[in-house]
VONUKE-41603 format. One line per field, with one value per residue (C-alpha): residue number from 1; residue in one letter; x, y, z. Coordinates in Angstrom, 1 decimal, padded with zeros to 4 digits. Layout:
REM VONUKE-41603
i: NUM/... .
aa: A/... .
X: X/... .
Y: Y/... .
Z: Z/... .
This chain:
REM VONUKE-41603
i: 1/2/3/4/5/6/7/8/9/10/11/12/13/14/15/16/17/18/19/20/21/22/23/24/25/26/27/28/29/30/31/32/33/34/35/36/37/38/39/40/41/42/43/44/45/46/47/48/49/50/51/52/53/54/55/56/57/58/59/60/61/62/63/64/65/66/67/68/69/70/71/72/73/74/75/76/77/78/79/80/81/82/83/84/85/86/87/88/89/90/91/92/93/94/95/96/97/98/99/100/101/102/103/104/105/106/107/108/109/110/111/112/113/114/115/116/117/118/119/120/121/122/123/124/125/126/127/128/129/130/131/132/133/134/135/136/137/138/139/140/141/142/143/144/145/146/147/148/149/150/151/152/153/154/155/156/157/158/159/160/161/162/163/164/165/166/167/168/169/170/171/172/173/174/175/176/177/178/179/180/181/182/183/184/185/186/187/188/189/190/191/192/193/194/195/196/197/198/199/200/201/202/203/204/205/206/207/208/209/210/211/212/213/214/215/216/217/218/219/220/221/222/223/224/225/226/227/228/229/230/231/232/233/234/235/236/237/238/239/240/241/242/243/244/245/246/247/248/249/250/251/252/253/254/255/256/257/258/259/260/261/262/263/264/265/266/267/268/269/270/271/272/273/274/275/276/277/278/279/280/281/282/283/284/285/286/287/288/289/290/291/292/293/294/295/296/297/298/299/300/301/302/303/304/305/306/307/308/309/310/311/312/313/314/315/316/317/318/319/320/321/322/323/324/325/326/327/328/329/330/331/332/333/334/335/336/337/338/339/340/341/342/343/344/345/346/347/348/349/350/351/352/353/354/355/356/357/358/359/360/361/362/363/364 .
aa: M/I/D/P/Q/R/L/K/R/L/L/Q/R/L/I/D/I/Y/S/P/S/G/K/E/E/D/I/L/S/Y/L/K/G/F/L/K/R/K/G/I/D/V/H/M/Q/D/V/D/E/N/R/H/N/L/I/V/A/P/R/G/V/D/I/Q/L/A/L/I/G/H/V/D/T/V/T/A/Y/D/L/D/H/Y/M/F/S/E/N/G/D/E/I/S/G/L/G/A/A/D/M/K/G/G/C/S/A/M/I/E/A/F/L/S/L/Y/E/D/T/N/N/Q/N/L/P/F/A/L/C/L/V/V/G/E/E/E/T/G/D/G/A/A/Q/L/M/K/E/Y/R/F/P/W/A/L/I/G/E/P/T/D/L/V/P/C/F/Q/S/Y/G/Y/I/E/S/Q/I/N/T/V/G/K/R/Q/H/A/S/L/A/G/R/R/K/N/P/V/E/S/L/L/G/G/L/L/R/F/T/N/H/L/E/L/K/R/P/E/L/I/Y/N/I/R/D/L/F/T/P/P/A/G/F/S/V/P/E/Y/C/E/A/W/I/D/I/H/L/P/S/E/A/P/I/G/E/I/I/T/E/I/E/E/V/V/S/S/R/Q/T/D/P/T/E/I/D/V/R/F/R/T/E/T/I/D/A/G/Y/D/L/P/E/K/G/P/M/K/E/I/L/K/R/I/F/A/K/H/K/I/P/W/K/T/N/S/F/R/S/H/S/D/A/N/Q/I/F/S/S/G/T/K/P/I/L/L/G/P/G/Q/L/E/K/A/H/A/Q/D/E/S/V/P/F/Q/Q/V/V/K/A/A/E/I/Y/C/D/F/M/K/K/I/L/Q .
X: 012.7/010.7/008.4/008.2/005.3/003.2/004.1/003.0/-000.4/-001.0/-000.1/-002.5/-005.2/-004.8/-004.7/-007.9/-010.0/-011.3/-010.5/-010.7/-010.8/-013.9/-014.6/-011.9/-014.2/-013.7/-009.9/-009.9/-012.0/-009.6/-006.5/-008.0/-009.0/-005.4/-003.6/-005.7/-005.2/-001.4/-002.1/-001.5/-003.5/-005.2/-006.8/-009.4/-009.2/-012.4/-011.9/-015.7/-018.8/-017.9/-014.1/-011.2/-007.5/-005.6/-003.2/-000.8/001.1/001.6/000.3/002.8/005.9/007.8/007.4/010.6/009.4/006.1/005.6/002.7/001.0/-002.4/-004.6/-006.7/-006.1/-007.6/-010.6/-010.2/-009.9/-011.8/-013.7/-013.3/-009.4/-008.1/-007.1/-003.7/-002.0/001.8/004.2/007.5/008.7/006.3/003.0/000.4/-002.9/-004.5/-002.7/000.3/002.8/000.7/000.8/-000.3/003.0/004.6/001.7/002.3/006.0/005.4/003.0/005.2/008.2/006.0/004.8/008.2/009.8/006.9/007.3/011.1/010.9/007.3/007.0/004.0/005.6/008.2/008.8/007.2/003.9/002.2/-000.3/-002.5/-004.6/-007.4/-008.1/-004.7/-005.8/-008.2/-008.5/-005.9/-008.2/-006.8/-003.5/-004.9/-006.8/-003.8/-001.7/-004.3/-004.1/-000.4/003.1/006.2/009.7/010.3/008.1/008.9/006.3/006.2/005.3/006.7/010.5/012.0/013.8/015.4/015.3/013.6/014.5/012.9/009.2/007.7/005.0/001.7/-000.9/-004.5/-006.7/-009.8/-010.6/-014.3/-015.7/-019.3/-021.2/-024.8/-026.6/-027.7/-028.3/-025.2/-025.6/-024.6/-021.3/-018.0/-014.9/-016.4/-019.3/-018.3/-017.1/-015.2/-013.3/-012.3/-011.1/-009.1/-007.5/-006.6/-005.3/-003.1/-001.7/-001.0/000.9/003.0/003.7/005.0/007.0/008.8/008.9/008.7/010.0/010.9/007.2/005.1/001.6/-001.2/-004.6/-007.5/-011.4/-012.2/-016.0/-018.9/-022.5/-024.7/-026.0/-027.3/-027.2/-026.4/-023.4/-022.8/-023.5/-019.9/-016.9/-014.3/-011.1/-008.8/-005.1/-002.3/001.1/004.0/006.8/010.3/010.6/012.2/009.8/008.0/004.3/002.5/004.5/003.5/-000.3/-000.4/001.2/-001.0/-004.3/-002.9/-002.2/-005.3/-007.5/-005.8/-007.4/-005.1/-007.5/-010.9/-012.8/-015.2/-018.8/-017.2/-016.6/-013.3/-013.1/-010.0/-009.7/-007.0/-008.5/-005.1/-001.8/000.7/004.4/007.4/010.1/013.8/015.2/019.0/020.8/022.5/022.1/021.6/018.5/020.5/023.4/021.4/019.7/023.0/024.4/021.3/021.7/025.4/024.3/021.9/024.4/022.1/024.0/023.3/021.7/018.7/016.3/013.3/009.9/008.2/004.5/002.3/001.4/000.5/004.2/003.6/000.7/002.7/005.8/003.6/002.6/006.1/007.0/010.2/009.1/011.4/009.7/011.0/009.0/008.8/007.9/008.4/006.1/005.7/003.7/001.3/-002.2/-001.3/-003.6/-000.5/000.3/002.9/005.7/008.6/007.8/011.6/011.5/008.5/010.4/013.6/011.5/010.3/013.7/014.8/012.1/012.7/016.4/015.5/013.5/016.1/018.9/017.0/016.4/020.2 .
Y: -020.8/-017.5/-017.7/-013.7/-014.4/-016.3/-013.4/-010.6/-012.6/-012.6/-009.1/-008.0/-009.9/-008.5/-005.0/-005.4/-007.0/-003.8/-004.5/-001.5/-002.0/-003.7/-005.0/-007.7/-010.6/-010.8/-010.8/-013.2/-015.6/-015.4/-016.0/-018.9/-020.7/-019.5/-021.4/-024.2/-024.9/-025.1/-027.7/-025.4/-025.8/-022.7/-021.8/-018.9/-017.1/-015.2/-011.5/-010.6/-012.2/-011.5/-011.1/-013.2/-013.6/-016.2/-018.2/-020.9/-022.3/-025.9/-027.3/-028.9/-027.1/-024.5/-021.5/-019.7/-016.9/-015.5/-013.5/-011.0/-008.8/-006.8/-007.4/-004.1/-000.7/002.5/003.5/004.3/007.9/006.9/003.6/003.8/004.2/002.1/-001.1/-002.8/-000.9/-001.4/001.2/-000.2/-001.8/000.5/-001.2/001.2/000.7/001.0/-001.0/-001.7/-000.4/-000.7/-003.5/-005.9/-005.8/-007.0/-009.5/-011.0/-011.3/-013.1/-015.6/-016.2/-017.0/-019.1/-021.0/-021.3/-022.8/-025.0/-026.5/-026.9/-028.8/-030.4/-030.0/-028.4/-028.7/-026.0/-023.7/-020.8/-019.0/-017.0/-014.7/-012.4/-010.0/-007.4/-004.3/-002.6/000.8/001.3/-000.4/-003.0/-005.5/-008.5/-008.1/-007.9/-011.2/-012.9/-012.1/-013.5/-017.1/-017.1/-016.5/-016.1/-014.9/-013.2/-011.7/-010.0/-007.5/-006.3/-002.7/-000.3/000.2/000.6/-002.9/-001.1/-003.3/-001.4/-002.7/000.3/001.9/005.2/005.2/006.5/008.6/009.3/011.9/013.9/017.3/018.4/021.9/022.3/025.4/026.4/026.6/030.3/032.7/033.5/037.1/036.3/034.7/035.8/034.2/033.5/031.7/029.9/026.2/026.4/029.2/027.9/024.4/026.5/028.4/025.1/023.6/026.8/026.5/022.6/023.2/026.0/024.1/021.1/023.2/024.8/022.5/018.8/019.2/015.5/014.6/014.2/015.3/015.4/017.3/015.3/015.0/018.6/018.7/020.5/019.7/021.5/024.6/026.7/030.5/029.5/029.2/025.2/023.6/021.6/021.2/018.1/017.5/014.3/014.5/011.9/012.0/009.9/009.8/008.2/005.1/007.0/010.0/010.1/009.5/010.0/013.4/014.2/013.3/015.7/018.5/018.4/018.3/021.3/023.3/022.5/023.2/026.4/029.7/032.2/035.2/035.8/033.0/031.7/029.9/026.9/023.4/021.9/018.1/016.2/012.5/010.0/007.2/005.1/004.8/002.6/002.8/002.6/-000.1/-000.2/-003.7/-004.2/-004.5/-007.6/-011.2/-014.2/-012.8/-009.5/-011.5/-013.8/-010.7/-009.1/-011.9/-012.2/-008.7/-009.1/-012.2/-010.2/-007.1/-004.8/-002.3/-002.9/-000.1/000.2/002.6/003.6/002.9/006.3/005.4/003.4/-000.3/-003.6/-004.0/-002.0/-004.4/-007.3/-005.9/-005.3/-009.0/-010.3/-010.9/-009.1/-007.6/-006.4/-004.4/-005.1/-004.7/-003.2/000.2/003.5/004.9/008.2/006.2/004.6/006.2/008.6/008.8/007.6/004.6/002.5/000.0/-001.3/-004.8/-005.7/-004.8/-007.0/-010.0/-008.8/-008.9/-012.5/-013.6/-012.0/-013.6/-016.9/-017.0/-015.9/-018.8/-021.1/-019.6/-020.3/-023.9/-024.5 .
Z: -015.7/-015.8/-018.8/-020.1/-022.5/-019.7/-017.4/-019.8/-020.4/-016.8/-016.3/-019.1/-017.6/-014.2/-015.4/-017.4/-014.6/-012.6/-008.8/-006.7/-002.9/-001.8/-005.3/-005.8/-006.3/-010.1/-009.8/-007.1/-009.0/-012.1/-009.9/-008.0/-011.3/-012.9/-009.9/-009.9/-013.6/-012.8/-010.4/-007.1/-004.1/-003.1/000.4/000.4/003.6/004.4/005.0/004.8/003.4/-000.2/-000.2/000.5/000.4/-001.9/000.2/-001.0/001.9/002.4/005.8/008.2/006.6/008.3/006.0/005.7/003.3/002.1/-001.1/-000.2/-002.8/-002.9/-006.0/-005.3/-006.6/-006.2/-008.1/-011.7/-013.1/-016.2/-016.6/-020.4/-020.1/-017.3/-019.1/-020.2/-023.0/-024.4/-025.6/-026.3/-022.9/-020.9/-019.7/-018.9/-016.9/-013.6/-010.9/-013.4/-010.8/-007.6/-007.7/-010.3/-011.8/-008.4/-008.2/-011.5/-010.9/-007.5/-009.1/-012.0/-009.6/-007.6/-010.4/-012.1/-009.0/-008.5/-012.1/-011.6/-008.5/-008.9/-005.5/-003.4/-000.1/-000.5/002.6/000.8/000.8/-001.8/-000.3/-002.5/-000.2/-000.5/000.8/000.9/-000.9/002.1/005.3/004.9/006.2/003.9/005.4/009.1/008.5/007.0/010.0/012.3/010.9/009.5/010.8/008.5/009.9/006.5/003.8/000.5/-000.5/-004.2/-003.8/-006.5/-005.2/-008.7/-007.8/-004.7/-001.8/001.3/004.9/006.2/005.8/007.0/009.7/008.9/010.6/009.5/011.2/010.7/011.4/011.9/012.5/013.7/013.7/013.1/009.7/009.0/006.3/004.1/005.0/008.5/007.6/009.2/010.5/014.1/012.7/009.6/010.0/006.7/007.5/010.9/009.2/006.6/009.7/011.3/008.2/007.7/011.4/010.6/007.5/008.9/011.9/009.8/007.5/010.3/013.0/011.3/008.0/007.6/007.6/004.4/004.6/002.3/002.7/001.2/001.1/002.2/002.3/003.5/002.8/000.2/002.0/-000.9/000.1/003.9/006.0/006.3/009.6/009.4/007.3/007.4/006.0/006.2/006.9/005.7/007.2/006.2/008.8/009.1/011.4/014.0/014.4/017.6/016.5/019.9/020.3/016.8/017.1/020.2/018.6/015.6/017.7/019.9/016.6/014.8/017.7/019.1/019.0/017.6/017.5/019.4/020.5/017.8/017.8/016.0/017.9/016.5/016.7/016.0/015.9/014.7/012.5/011.8/013.5/012.2/013.0/010.7/010.8/010.4/009.8/010.5/007.1/008.1/008.3/005.9/004.0/003.0/001.9/-000.1/-001.8/-002.4/-004.1/-006.4/-007.3/-008.1/-010.4/-012.3/-012.5/-010.6/-008.4/-004.7/-002.8/-000.2/000.6/002.8/001.6/001.9/001.8/004.3/003.1/004.4/005.4/008.5/009.6/008.7/010.5/013.8/013.6/014.0/010.3/009.0/005.5/002.9/000.3/-003.3/-006.6/-010.0/-010.8/-009.2/-006.3/-008.2/-010.8/-008.1/-008.1/-011.1/-014.2/-016.3/-014.1/-015.8/-015.2/-017.3/-018.4/-018.2/-014.4/-014.0/-015.4/-013.5/-010.3/-011.0/-011.5/-008.2/-006.3/-007.8/-007.3/-003.6/-003.0/-004.7/-002.6/000.6/-000.3/-000.8 .
């Protein structure tokens, strides 16, 4: 049976432990001790010299399903106000939705099933990984060593199963010129103005030709130049795109649009590179796993509907490694990375019940 009080204590502890990407050591140490105190064997899979994934997976057992969650968060807006707070049913704090709520539900579900069966050799894995908010190095390392036919990933989907996920492109635009006195500034000589022009062409192109894409311009940067024209300017672009979108064609379009000269030639060198390409995926909504999940939703009197996950996540890498991931977790994507991040606690409890029931149905 799911223990809501134990689940809330765990969620509070996880939120209160600050764990931005690259600094997950404290939360990993806590979770390792928590699971071991419950009698569960934990394998530490090295990701780098300081960080590791926590894996619970019996050796010599044919794993049928993995519960996968990331324990890292984005950096805090305010280090004095990122911790757990509660207002009625709403739990607030950094990572509440993305995805310490999902991780807590997965741990509670796994622990509950273990206690009910008193069996460590169940055909399930619990994988708590690092680095999702930045490089995805935890998931990449996980899939080098393990293979699972199916995975449940507890990203915030508002408890709506997602059999599809958007793809992701991350690119950098860099304009390079020559540092000189500010009185000599002009469109033909200023890397900032050249970059802004490229970004304007980029946004116009996507809005007119590719309205289905979701783009974000971030980290617009120029070095401190004083009363001078800066020698370079750079920006990063995130693009989320439906699974059927032609990634290669879109990347070529963007590079051509950003680098094109719409007016007189300038003295600025425009450099474009793509750092990350992760294809989306679309799992067929049929077969035994979907039917099991559908019956569980009926049991809990939750209306059945599915959706496409509109963000990049570890699911993209996990799918490309041969595992079929279903994204399903408490909380809303709109709350993730937000200053007022929160999750309804009853959704966290319901997620734990769904995860536990899913594993029990597979055992039958």
